[in-house]
C-alpha positions as CSV (number, residue, x, y, z in Angstrom):
1,M,-79.8,26.4,-110.3
2,E,-76.3,27.9,-110.5
3,F,-75.1,31.0,-112.4
4,E,-74.0,30.0,-116.0
5,T,-71.4,32.8,-115.6
6,P,-70.0,34.0,-112.3
7,P,-72.2,36.7,-110.7
8,T,-70.6,40.1,-110.7
9,V,-69.8,42.4,-107.9
10,L,-68.7,46.0,-107.6
11,D,-66.5,46.8,-104.4
12,V,-67.0,50.5,-103.2
13,F,-64.7,51.8,-100.6
14,C,-62.6,48.7,-101.4
15,G,-59.5,49.5,-99.3
16,A,-57.0,46.7,-99.8
17,G,-59.6,44.3,-101.1
18,G,-60.5,42.0,-98.2
19,F,-64.2,42.0,-99.0
20,S,-63.5,41.3,-102.7
21,T,-61.1,38.5,-101.8
22,G,-63.8,36.7,-100.0
23,F,-66.4,37.3,-102.7
24,E,-63.9,36.0,-105.4
25,Q,-63.3,32.8,-103.2
26,A,-67.1,32.3,-103.3
27,G,-67.0,32.4,-107.1
28,F,-68.1,36.0,-107.7
29,D,-66.4,38.0,-110.5
30,V,-65.2,41.4,-109.1
31,L,-65.8,43.9,-111.8
32,A,-63.9,46.8,-110.1
33,G,-62.8,48.4,-106.8
34,I,-63.4,52.1,-105.9
35,D,-61.6,54.0,-103.3
36,A,-59.8,57.3,-102.7
37,D,-56.6,55.9,-101.1
38,N,-53.8,55.4,-103.7
39,D,-51.8,53.0,-101.6
40,A,-54.9,50.9,-100.9
41,L,-55.8,50.9,-104.6
42,A,-52.3,49.8,-105.5
43,T,-52.7,46.8,-103.1
44,F,-56.2,46.1,-104.5
45,Y,-54.9,46.2,-108.1
46,A,-51.9,44.0,-107.4
47,N,-54.0,41.2,-105.9
48,H,-57.1,41.1,-108.1
49,D,-57.8,40.7,-111.8
50,S,-59.9,43.9,-111.7
51,D,-59.4,47.5,-112.3
52,A,-59.1,49.9,-109.3
53,Y,-60.4,53.4,-109.6
54,N,-59.5,56.5,-107.5
55,L,-62.9,58.0,-107.3
56,N,-64.7,60.1,-104.4
57,V,-68.2,59.0,-104.6
58,G,-69.1,62.0,-102.4
59,E,-68.0,64.3,-105.2
60,L,-69.4,62.5,-108.2
61,S,-73.0,61.6,-109.2
62,P,-73.8,57.8,-109.6
63,A,-73.8,58.3,-113.3
64,E,-70.4,59.9,-113.3
65,V,-69.0,57.1,-111.2
66,C,-70.4,54.5,-113.5
67,D,-69.1,56.3,-116.6
68,A,-65.6,56.3,-115.0
69,V,-65.8,52.7,-114.2
70,G,-67.4,51.7,-117.5
71,I,-70.5,50.0,-116.1
72,S,-74.2,50.5,-116.4
73,P,-77.4,49.7,-114.5
74,G,-77.9,45.9,-114.8
75,D,-74.2,45.0,-115.2
76,V,-73.7,44.2,-111.5
77,D,-75.4,41.5,-109.5
78,A,-74.0,42.7,-106.1
79,V,-72.6,45.9,-104.6
80,I,-70.5,45.6,-101.5
81,G,-69.0,48.2,-99.4
82,G,-68.0,49.6,-96.0
83,P,-68.5,53.4,-96.0
84,P,-66.0,55.0,-93.6
85,C,-66.9,54.3,-90.1
86,Q,-64.9,56.9,-88.0
87,G,-67.9,58.9,-87.3
88,H,-69.6,55.9,-85.7
89,S,-66.7,54.2,-84.0
90,G,-66.4,54.1,-80.2
91,L,-62.7,54.4,-80.7
92,G,-63.2,58.0,-82.1
93,E,-65.6,60.7,-81.3
94,S,-68.6,58.9,-82.6
95,D,-70.0,62.1,-84.0
96,P,-73.2,62.0,-85.9
97,D,-72.3,65.2,-87.7
98,D,-69.0,63.7,-89.0
99,P,-69.0,64.7,-92.8
100,R,-67.8,61.1,-93.6
101,N,-71.2,59.8,-92.4
102,T,-72.8,61.3,-95.5
103,L,-70.8,58.9,-97.6
104,M,-73.3,56.1,-96.6
105,W,-76.1,58.0,-98.5
106,D,-73.7,58.5,-101.5
107,Y,-73.2,54.8,-101.4
108,L,-76.9,54.1,-101.4
109,D,-77.4,56.6,-104.2
110,L,-75.0,54.5,-106.3
111,V,-76.8,51.3,-105.3
112,D,-80.1,52.8,-106.3
113,Y,-78.7,53.8,-109.6
114,L,-77.0,50.4,-110.4
115,N,-80.0,48.4,-109.4
116,P,-78.2,45.3,-108.4
117,R,-79.8,42.2,-107.1
118,A,-78.0,42.4,-103.9
119,V,-76.4,45.1,-101.7
120,I,-74.1,44.4,-98.7
121,I,-73.1,47.0,-96.2
122,E,-70.3,46.5,-93.4
123,N,-69.8,48.9,-90.6
124,V,-68.8,49.0,-86.9
125,P,-71.4,47.9,-84.3
126,D,-71.3,51.4,-82.8
127,I,-73.3,52.6,-85.8
128,K,-76.4,51.3,-84.0
129,A,-75.8,53.9,-81.3
130,T,-75.2,56.9,-83.6
131,A,-77.8,59.6,-83.1
132,D,-79.5,57.3,-80.6
133,G,-80.0,54.7,-83.2
134,A,-81.6,57.0,-85.8
135,F,-78.7,56.8,-88.3
136,L,-79.1,53.0,-88.7
137,T,-82.8,53.3,-88.7
138,N,-82.6,55.8,-91.6
139,V,-80.1,53.6,-93.4
140,L,-82.4,50.5,-93.2
141,E,-85.4,52.6,-94.3
142,R,-83.5,53.8,-97.3
143,V,-82.4,50.4,-98.3
144,D,-86.1,49.2,-97.9
145,N,-87.4,52.1,-100.0
146,I,-84.9,51.4,-102.8
147,G,-86.6,48.0,-103.0
148,Y,-84.6,45.5,-100.9
149,D,-85.7,43.0,-98.3
150,I,-83.1,43.1,-95.4
151,A,-81.3,41.0,-93.0
152,Y,-78.9,42.6,-90.6
153,N,-76.8,41.7,-87.5
154,V,-73.5,42.0,-85.9
155,L,-71.2,39.2,-86.8
156,T,-68.0,38.2,-84.9
157,A,-65.0,37.2,-87.1
158,S,-63.9,34.4,-84.8
159,D,-67.2,32.7,-85.2
160,F,-66.5,32.3,-88.8
161,E,-63.0,30.7,-88.6
162,V,-61.0,34.0,-88.5
163,P,-58.5,34.1,-85.5
164,Q,-59.7,37.4,-84.3
165,M,-62.5,38.8,-82.1
166,R,-63.6,41.4,-84.6
167,S,-67.3,42.3,-84.5
168,R,-68.9,44.2,-87.4
169,L,-72.4,45.0,-88.4
170,F,-73.6,43.5,-91.7
171,V,-76.6,44.5,-93.8
172,V,-77.6,42.2,-96.6
173,G,-80.4,43.4,-98.9
174,L,-81.9,41.3,-101.8
175,R,-84.4,42.5,-104.5
176,D,-85.8,39.0,-104.8
177,G,-85.4,35.9,-102.6
178,V,-84.9,35.8,-98.9
179,P,-82.0,37.7,-97.5
180,R,-80.0,36.0,-94.7
181,L,-76.8,36.1,-93.0
182,P,-74.4,33.1,-92.9
183,D,-75.1,30.4,-90.3
184,L,-72.3,29.5,-87.9
185,P,-70.0,26.9,-89.6
186,P,-70.0,23.4,-88.0
187,L,-67.8,22.8,-85.1
188,S,-64.3,21.6,-86.1
189,P,-60.7,22.1,-85.0
190,P,-60.5,25.9,-85.2
191,P,-57.9,27.2,-87.7
192,V,-57.2,30.0,-85.3
193,Y,-54.7,27.8,-83.5
194,E,-52.9,27.0,-86.8
195,V,-52.7,30.6,-87.7
196,L,-51.6,31.8,-84.4
197,N,-48.9,29.1,-84.3
198,R,-47.6,30.2,-87.7
199,V,-47.5,33.8,-86.5
200,Q,-45.6,32.7,-83.3
201,L,-43.2,30.6,-85.5
202,R,-42.5,33.7,-87.6
203,D,-40.5,31.9,-90.3
204,E,-43.5,29.8,-91.3
205,L,-45.0,33.0,-92.9
206,P,-43.4,33.8,-96.2
207,N,-41.8,37.3,-96.7
208,N,-42.2,38.2,-93.1
209,D,-40.0,40.9,-92.0
210,W,-40.1,40.3,-88.3
211,R,-36.4,40.8,-87.7
212,A,-36.8,44.4,-88.8
213,Q,-39.3,45.0,-86.0
214,L,-36.7,44.2,-83.4
215,G,-34.9,47.3,-81.9
216,R,-37.7,49.7,-83.3
217,H,-39.2,50.2,-80.0
218,G,-37.7,52.1,-76.9
219,D,-35.0,50.3,-74.8
220,G,-37.4,49.9,-71.9
221,L,-40.0,47.9,-73.8
222,P,-38.5,44.4,-72.7
223,D,-38.8,45.5,-69.1
224,D,-42.6,46.2,-69.7
225,F,-43.3,43.4,-72.1
226,Y,-42.1,40.1,-70.4
227,P,-44.0,40.7,-67.0
228,T,-47.2,41.5,-69.1
229,P,-49.7,38.6,-69.2
230,L,-50.8,37.5,-72.5
231,G,-53.8,39.4,-73.8
232,K,-52.9,42.5,-71.9
233,D,-51.2,45.8,-73.2
234,P,-47.6,46.1,-72.0
235,Y,-48.2,49.8,-72.0
236,A,-51.2,49.4,-69.8
237,N,-53.2,52.0,-71.6
238,S,-55.5,50.2,-74.0
239,D,-56.9,46.8,-75.2
240,H,-55.9,47.5,-78.7
241,Q,-52.2,46.6,-78.7
242,V,-52.1,43.6,-76.3
243,R,-49.6,40.9,-76.2
244,A,-51.0,38.0,-78.5
245,P,-52.4,35.0,-76.7
246,L,-51.0,31.5,-77.2
247,R,-54.3,30.3,-78.5
248,G,-56.7,32.6,-80.1
249,P,-58.6,34.4,-81.1
250,I,-56.6,37.7,-80.8
251,R,-58.4,41.1,-80.1
252,T,-59.5,43.2,-83.0
253,I,-56.6,44.4,-85.2
254,I,-57.3,48.2,-85.9
255,A,-55.6,50.6,-88.3
256,E,-53.9,52.8,-85.8
257,N,-51.6,50.1,-84.3
258,L,-50.8,46.5,-84.2
259,H,-50.7,44.0,-81.3
260,F,-47.5,42.8,-79.7
261,H,-46.0,39.4,-80.6
262,T,-46.5,36.6,-78.2
263,H,-42.9,35.8,-77.4
264,Q,-40.9,38.9,-78.6
265,P,-41.0,42.5,-77.4
266,R,-42.2,44.0,-80.8
267,Y,-45.3,44.7,-82.7
268,L,-46.7,42.2,-85.1
269,T,-45.4,42.7,-88.6
270,V,-47.9,43.6,-91.4
271,R,-47.6,40.0,-92.8
272,E,-48.5,38.5,-89.3
273,A,-51.4,40.9,-88.8
274,A,-52.6,40.0,-92.4
275,A,-52.6,36.3,-91.6
276,L,-54.7,37.0,-88.4
277,Q,-57.1,38.9,-90.8
278,S,-57.2,35.7,-93.0
279,F,-55.5,37.2,-96.0
280,P,-53.7,34.6,-98.2
281,D,-50.1,34.4,-97.6
282,D,-49.2,35.7,-101.1
283,Y,-51.3,38.8,-100.7
284,R,-49.2,41.8,-101.2
285,F,-49.5,45.2,-99.6
286,F,-48.2,48.6,-100.9
287,G,-47.3,51.9,-99.4
288,G,-45.3,52.7,-96.3
289,V,-45.5,50.4,-93.2
290,G,-48.0,52.9,-91.6
291,A,-50.2,52.7,-94.8
292,Q,-50.0,48.9,-94.9
293,R,-51.0,48.6,-91.2
294,E,-54.1,50.8,-92.0
295,Q,-55.0,48.8,-95.0
296,V,-55.0,45.5,-92.9
297,G,-56.8,47.0,-89.9
298,N,-59.6,48.4,-92.1
299,A,-60.2,45.3,-94.1
300,V,-63.1,43.0,-93.9
301,P,-61.5,39.7,-93.1
302,P,-61.5,37.6,-96.3
303,L,-62.7,34.4,-94.6
304,L,-65.7,36.1,-93.0
305,A,-66.5,37.8,-96.3
306,Q,-66.3,34.4,-98.1
307,H,-69.1,33.1,-95.7
308,I,-71.3,36.1,-96.3
309,A,-70.7,35.8,-100.1
310,R,-71.6,32.1,-100.3
311,T,-74.8,32.9,-98.4
312,V,-75.7,35.6,-100.8
313,R,-75.0,33.6,-103.7
314,E,-77.1,30.8,-102.5
315,S,-80.1,33.1,-101.8
316,L,-79.7,34.5,-105.3
317,E,-79.6,31.0,-106.9
318,L,-82.5,29.8,-104.9
319,A,-84.6,32.9,-105.9
320,T,-83.8,32.0,-109.6
321,L,-84.7,28.3,-109.0
322,R,-88.1,29.4,-107.7
323,G,-88.7,31.6,-110.7
324,Q,-88.8,34.9,-108.7
325,T,-86.9,36.6,-111.3
326,T,-85.7,36.2,-114.9
327,L,-81.9,36.6,-115.1
328,S,-81.3,36.8,-118.9
329,D,-79.2,39.9,-118.3
330,H,-77.2,38.2,-115.6
331,G,-76.3,35.0,-117.5
332,V,-78.8,32.8,-115.7
333,S,-81.7,31.0,-117.2
334,P,-85.0,30.7,-115.3
335,A,-85.9,27.2,-113.9
336,D,-87.8,25.0,-116.2
337,D,-91.4,24.1,-115.2
C-alpha cells in the first residue's frame, strides 16, 4: 500500500534545507520550511518548491505558527526538525540552562498541535549528556506522552553513503506502526571515494570558486600545510579543520570553519564542503561566504536524511496496509479485507 498522493512534511528549523532535500528524494512533499535565519531561508526557498517562513517558534504559539504558514492540524504527515544544538554540543559550553534549549519544547508543542503521523528530531549526540541525561529523558517522555512510539539512536553519516564521519542523534516517533531507524545499506563500492576524488580534482565540481580561496590565508600557511599529515590540522590546535584525506570519510564539517584541501594550502570551498555533505551539485547557497559555510555545516546531510525518510515512509505505509489507521485525510485508502 503506497500513498496515493505524496506524504507531506513540515521542516522546522529548516536551515538550508538538507533535511527537506532528503525527504523530497524519498518522495515526500515538503509543505514549507521555517527558520529565523534570512540567508538560510533564501537558500531553502531557491532550492525547493516550497515556501520559506521567517518565524521564531519560541515567540509564537503553535496556532500562530500554523496560521502564518497556512496549515492546520491533520494537514501534515510528518514534522521534521533539528532544534538548535549549541546548548548541548561538546564544542560549546554544553550548558543545560542555554535559552536555546527551550526551543525543543516549542518544537514539541508545535508537533502536539499539528498531530502528524510521524515526528523526527535531529540533534548532537552530546544531548545525551546534558543535565546528566535528564534533558533527553524528558524529551523522550514528552514525545511518548504526546502519543508516539519511539525509536532513537546515534547514526553516523559515513555508514549511510555520506563521505563524512558525522554522528547525530535521531529520534523517530510514530502515532501508528512500528518506529525504526534505517538499516545500514548493503556493502557496495562507497561513493565517498568518488566524491572525495571530485573535490580533489576541483574543476569536476560545477561553479566551484576554489581559485578565490588561494591567497586568502597567511603567507606562512604553506610552510605549515605541506608537512602536515592527511587528517591532521595544519595549525595543530583542533580536529575540526584537518587536511582532507585521500580516501574518506572526512571528519565532521562544522559551521565555524571548513577543512583544508588535500593538495592545496587552502580551506575547502563552500561547494566542496556541500559535496561532502551530499548536497546536489546544483544546490545554490545564499548570503556571504561565512553564512554559506554555516548553512552547510549545520545541515543534515541529504543522503542520510533520505535513508531516514525512506524508512519512515515504509513504516507509515506498512501501518496503513495493516489497517492500523484510516488515512482518508492523508490521501491514502485503508487496505481491503
